[in-house]
Phi, psi and omega in degrees: 000153180184176178233126187242143175252146179258124176253103185283146172290167184300315180296318178297319181297314179298320177297318179297315179298322181289336185250020184305323183292341178272351177276147177289161177305319179298321178292321178293319177298315179298322179294319177298312180298320180296313181294324178296315180296319180293321178294316179297326181279356182076017181271340178223148178289150180298332182295331176295319177297316181293326174298318178296313179302316179296321180292334180266005184300333180256013180297141182259005179267122183297330180289322176295315179297325177294322178296319177295317180299318179301319179293313183296324179292332178285338180279344182287000000 
């Protein structure tokens, strides 16, 4: 048993950002959590996480926005 993080390649990452509206709220929440964990571990640069947060700024799902808020409050 284990818990795995996905480290997307650059092309995959750009495709994900472009297709955020086609992802379910749960998938968007998972993406935020995954990028936050990778950034904290030093496996991904913080700017990738911030690009994702900026892309989700107009999201209308309260759970997605709460996931973004949790990340942003930890950055303060």
